[in-house]
C-alpha positions as CSV (number, residue, x, y, z in Angstrom):
1,M,-23.0,51.0,33.3
2,K,-25.9,52.4,35.4
3,L,-28.9,50.3,36.0
4,S,-31.1,52.9,34.2
5,E,-28.9,52.5,31.1
6,I,-29.2,48.7,31.2
7,K,-33.0,49.1,31.3
8,K,-33.0,51.4,28.3
9,L,-30.6,48.9,26.5
10,I,-33.0,46.0,27.1
11,E,-36.0,48.1,25.9
12,K,-34.2,48.7,22.5
13,Y,-34.6,44.9,21.9
14,G,-38.4,45.3,22.3
15,L,-38.5,43.7,25.8
16,P,-39.4,45.3,29.1
17,G,-36.6,46.8,31.1
18,E,-38.4,46.4,34.4
19,N,-41.4,44.8,35.9
20,P,-44.2,47.2,35.1
21,K,-45.8,49.0,38.0
22,P,-48.7,49.1,38.2
23,A,-49.2,46.0,36.1
24,P,-51.0,46.9,32.8
25,S,-54.0,45.0,31.4
26,S,-53.0,42.6,28.6
27,E,-54.5,43.4,25.2
28,K,-53.8,39.9,24.0
29,R,-56.4,37.2,23.8
30,F,-57.1,33.6,22.8
31,P,-58.4,33.2,19.2
32,D,-62.0,33.2,20.5
33,G,-61.5,36.5,22.3
34,A,-61.3,34.9,25.8
35,H,-58.9,36.0,28.6
36,Y,-58.6,32.8,30.4
37,R,-59.2,29.0,30.4
38,M,-59.0,26.1,32.9
39,E,-56.3,23.5,33.0
40,V,-56.3,20.4,35.3
41,S,-53.2,18.5,36.0
42,G,-52.7,14.9,37.1
43,V,-55.3,13.2,34.9
44,E,-53.4,10.0,34.8
45,R,-55.8,7.3,33.6
46,P,-59.1,6.7,31.7
47,E,-60.9,6.3,35.0
48,V,-59.7,9.8,36.1
49,I,-60.8,11.6,32.9
50,G,-64.1,9.8,33.2
51,A,-64.7,11.2,36.7
52,L,-63.5,14.7,35.6
53,L,-65.8,14.8,32.6
54,D,-68.8,13.6,34.7
55,E,-68.1,16.4,37.3
56,R,-67.7,19.0,34.5
57,E,-71.1,18.2,33.2
58,K,-72.7,18.3,36.7
59,R,-71.2,21.7,37.5
60,G,-71.5,23.2,34.0
61,V,-67.9,24.6,34.1
62,P,-65.6,24.3,31.1
63,I,-62.4,22.4,31.5
64,H,-60.2,23.1,28.4
65,R,-56.9,21.3,29.0
66,L,-55.7,18.2,30.8
67,I,-52.0,17.6,31.8
68,S,-52.0,13.9,31.7
69,T,-49.9,10.8,32.4
70,V,-47.5,12.7,34.5
71,M,-46.3,9.3,35.7
72,G,-45.2,8.8,32.1
73,S,-47.3,7.8,29.1
74,T,-45.1,4.7,28.7
75,L,-46.9,3.3,31.7
76,L,-50.2,3.2,30.0
77,D,-50.8,0.4,27.5
78,K,-52.1,1.2,24.0
79,E,-55.7,0.3,24.8
80,E,-55.6,2.6,27.8
81,L,-54.2,5.4,25.7
82,K,-56.8,4.8,23.0
83,S,-59.6,4.9,25.5
84,F,-58.2,8.1,26.9
85,A,-57.9,9.7,23.5
86,R,-61.5,8.8,22.5
87,M,-62.9,10.2,25.7
88,A,-61.0,13.5,25.3
89,H,-62.0,13.7,21.7
90,D,-65.7,13.2,22.3
91,A,-65.6,15.8,25.2
92,R,-63.6,18.3,23.1
93,V,-60.8,18.8,25.6
94,E,-57.1,19.3,24.9
95,V,-54.7,16.7,26.3
96,I,-51.0,17.5,27.0
97,L,-49.3,14.1,27.5
98,T,-46.2,13.7,29.6
99,P,-43.9,11.3,27.7
100,G,-42.3,8.5,29.8
101,P,-38.5,8.8,29.6
102,R,-37.2,11.6,31.7
103,S,-34.2,12.4,33.9
104,S,-35.7,10.6,36.9
105,W,-35.9,7.4,34.9
106,D,-32.2,7.6,34.0
107,T,-29.4,5.5,35.7
108,G,-27.4,8.7,36.3
109,R,-28.3,9.9,39.9
110,Q,-27.0,13.4,40.1
111,L,-30.6,14.6,39.8
112,A,-31.5,12.6,42.9
113,T,-29.0,14.6,45.1
114,P,-30.1,17.9,46.8
115,E,-27.5,20.0,45.0
116,G,-27.6,18.0,41.7
117,A,-31.3,18.7,41.4
118,L,-30.5,22.4,41.0
119,C,-28.9,21.7,37.7
120,G,-32.3,21.4,36.0
121,L,-34.4,18.6,34.6
122,R,-32.6,18.1,31.3
123,F,-31.8,14.9,29.3
124,R,-28.4,13.2,29.6
125,G,-27.0,12.1,26.3
126,V,-28.7,11.4,22.9
127,D,-30.1,8.0,23.7
128,N,-32.5,9.3,26.3
129,V,-33.8,12.0,23.9
130,V,-34.4,9.3,21.3
131,R,-36.4,7.3,23.8
132,Y,-38.5,10.4,24.8
133,I,-39.3,11.1,21.1
134,G,-40.1,7.4,20.7
135,D,-42.8,7.8,23.3
136,V,-44.0,11.0,21.7
137,M,-44.4,9.2,18.3
138,R,-46.1,6.2,20.0
139,A,-48.7,8.7,21.4
140,I,-49.0,10.5,18.1
141,D,-49.9,7.3,16.3
142,I,-52.7,6.8,18.8
143,G,-54.0,10.3,18.1
144,F,-52.6,12.6,20.8
145,R,-51.5,16.1,19.7
146,G,-50.1,17.8,22.8
147,F,-46.9,17.1,24.7
148,L,-45.0,18.4,27.7
149,V,-41.4,19.5,27.1
150,W,-38.9,20.6,29.8
151,D,-35.6,20.6,27.7
152,E,-35.1,23.6,25.3
153,G,-32.8,21.5,23.0
154,V,-35.5,18.9,22.7
155,L,-38.1,21.6,22.0
156,W,-35.9,22.9,19.2
157,L,-35.7,19.3,17.7
158,L,-39.4,18.6,18.1
159,S,-40.2,22.0,16.4
160,R,-38.0,21.1,13.5
161,M,-39.7,17.7,13.2
162,R,-43.1,19.5,13.1
163,E,-41.9,22.0,10.5
164,D,-40.8,19.0,8.3
165,G,-44.1,17.2,8.7
166,I,-42.7,14.3,10.7
167,I,-44.9,15.5,13.6
168,P,-48.4,16.7,12.7
169,K,-48.6,20.4,12.2
170,E,-51.4,20.8,14.7
171,T,-49.3,19.3,17.5
172,V,-48.6,21.7,20.4
173,F,-45.7,21.8,22.8
174,K,-46.1,23.0,26.4
175,V,-42.9,24.1,28.2
176,S,-43.1,22.7,31.7
177,I,-42.6,24.5,35.0
178,F,-39.7,22.1,35.4
179,A,-37.8,24.2,32.8
180,G,-37.7,26.9,35.5
181,H,-38.5,30.1,33.5
182,G,-39.4,33.2,35.5
183,N,-38.5,36.2,33.3
184,P,-39.4,37.6,29.9
185,F,-36.2,36.7,28.3
186,G,-36.3,33.0,28.9
187,A,-40.0,33.0,27.9
188,K,-39.1,34.7,24.6
189,V,-36.4,32.1,24.0
190,V,-38.8,29.2,24.2
191,E,-41.4,31.0,22.2
192,N,-38.8,31.4,19.4
193,L,-37.9,27.8,19.7
194,G,-41.5,26.8,18.9
195,A,-43.3,26.5,22.2
196,N,-47.1,26.9,21.9
197,T,-47.6,27.6,25.6
198,I,-45.4,28.1,28.7
199,N,-45.8,27.3,32.4
200,P,-43.5,29.8,34.2
201,L,-42.5,29.4,37.9
202,G,-45.6,29.4,40.0
203,D,-44.7,32.0,42.7
204,L,-44.2,35.0,40.4
205,S,-45.8,38.3,41.3
206,I,-48.5,40.0,39.3
207,E,-45.9,42.5,38.0
208,M,-43.5,39.6,37.0
209,F,-46.3,37.9,35.0
210,A,-47.1,41.3,33.3
211,A,-43.4,41.6,32.2
212,I,-43.5,38.1,30.7
213,R,-46.8,39.0,28.9
214,Q,-45.2,42.0,27.3
215,A,-42.5,39.8,25.8
216,I,-44.5,36.9,24.4
217,D,-47.7,36.2,22.5
218,I,-48.2,32.5,23.5
219,P,-50.5,31.6,26.4
220,M,-49.1,31.4,29.9
221,D,-50.1,28.6,32.2
222,V,-50.5,30.1,35.7
223,H,-50.4,27.8,38.7
224,I,-53.3,29.0,40.8
225,F,-53.2,26.1,43.2
226,L,-49.9,24.2,43.7
227,F,-48.6,21.2,45.7
228,D,-47.7,21.6,49.4
229,S,-44.2,20.3,48.6
230,W,-43.8,23.2,46.1
231,G,-45.1,25.9,48.5
232,G,-48.7,25.0,48.7
233,F,-50.1,28.3,47.7
234,N,-53.7,29.1,46.7
235,R,-54.1,32.2,44.4
236,F,-57.9,31.9,43.9
237,W,-58.5,35.5,45.0
238,E,-55.8,36.8,42.7
239,A,-57.5,35.2,39.7
240,P,-59.2,38.4,38.4
241,E,-55.8,40.3,38.5
242,L,-53.9,37.4,37.0
243,A,-56.4,37.0,34.1
244,R,-56.4,40.8,33.5
245,V,-52.6,40.9,33.4
246,A,-51.5,37.5,31.9
247,A,-54.2,37.0,29.3
248,P,-54.3,34.7,27.4
249,C,-53.7,32.4,30.3
250,Y,-54.7,29.0,31.6
251,F,-55.4,28.6,35.3
252,K,-53.5,25.5,36.3
253,L,-55.0,23.5,39.2
254,E,-52.5,21.1,40.9
255,P,-53.3,20.8,44.6
256,G,-52.1,17.9,46.8
257,T,-49.2,16.8,48.9
258,S,-46.6,16.4,46.2
259,M,-45.7,14.9,42.8
260,G,-45.9,11.5,44.5
261,L,-49.6,11.6,43.7
262,Y,-48.8,10.8,40.1
263,K,-46.8,7.6,40.8
264,P,-48.3,4.6,38.9
265,W,-49.2,2.8,42.1
266,V,-51.5,5.5,43.4
267,S,-55.1,4.4,43.3
268,P,-57.2,5.7,40.4
269,D,-60.0,6.2,42.8
270,S,-58.0,8.7,44.8
271,L,-57.0,10.5,41.6
272,A,-60.6,10.5,40.4
273,F,-61.8,12.1,43.7
274,L,-59.1,14.8,43.4
275,A,-60.1,15.4,39.7
276,R,-63.6,16.1,40.9
277,E,-62.3,18.5,43.5
278,K,-60.3,20.4,40.8
279,V,-63.4,20.9,38.7
280,K,-65.1,22.3,41.8
281,Y,-62.2,24.7,42.2
282,A,-62.5,25.8,38.6
283,Q,-66.1,26.7,39.3
284,I,-65.1,28.7,42.3
285,I,-62.4,30.6,40.4
286,K,-64.9,31.3,37.6
287,E,-67.3,32.7,40.2
288,I,-64.7,34.9,41.9
289,I,-63.7,36.4,38.5
290,E,-67.3,37.0,37.4
291,E,-68.1,38.7,40.7
292,N,-65.0,41.0,40.7
293,N,-64.3,41.6,37.0
294,P,-67.2,40.4,34.8
295,E,-65.5,41.9,31.7
296,L,-63.0,39.1,31.7
297,K,-64.1,36.3,29.4
298,L,-63.8,32.5,29.9
299,S,-63.7,30.3,26.8
300,E,-66.6,28.0,26.2
301,Q,-66.0,24.3,26.1
302,G,-64.0,23.0,23.1
303,P,-62.8,26.1,21.2
304,E,-61.4,25.4,17.8
305,D,-57.7,26.0,18.5
306,L,-57.4,23.3,21.1
307,A,-55.1,20.3,20.4
308,I,-57.9,17.8,20.8
309,P,-56.8,14.1,20.3
310,Q,-57.6,12.6,16.9
311,P,-58.1,8.9,17.6
């Protein structure tokens, strides 16, 4: 079968048969009509969210979503989690918690080998899934309504639990970059499984993001600044094009040396400094977009559709 025939076959399923060139503007938006929002990763402790919120007020730039407790929400006690939830609630910011149990906590060490890591960050066995969901339910009881998911099977299970009312209906599931999706078809699968937002691979081209946008309606979370250990790229100057093509999208700020920043023994003071820097970067991105494509709209702080904690 010719490649041209395969492209036409794919298009019959309502999906793009190629990366569109030039990349078209997305006609999709957030419920408030905005093209883009700001997301800050690595907000690990109450001290860090406190610094971030203080910097947000000083700079007057909205921060809509926090990817938090990347070290594992198990490692915060209930009082710390309650304080975190109250601060986020009062500031009207969405929190996506990272539950504690994950493959790197497991006694199986295939993941720790260079080649074994290529097999993907998925759960081994049923018991580890049960433990992960236990941490989700612990956080739900405290008031959190957003969670990071990196295993499609677990996403399916969580979505069923949400449909049945075991998990609150307003809870959102964000598919992590660790799931490794980089094309429209994988993105469509996780949307069909109940994902509310997806973080594709960070190094995709503008055209690749455009192809994914044609296939799905849920927001995309676009790494605009990423760890040195993951490539260390900075896409600030691409922000106007990314927002135009990928809308609705979150710009995800995650600079630093590596994921080692999120280990529980890293000083909260260091993370608080970095959180302030990320807010500054959000301001810079906003300025670049406003100067180069002022028609693109940024959400105000606290839009109604956010999964804000309910302590």
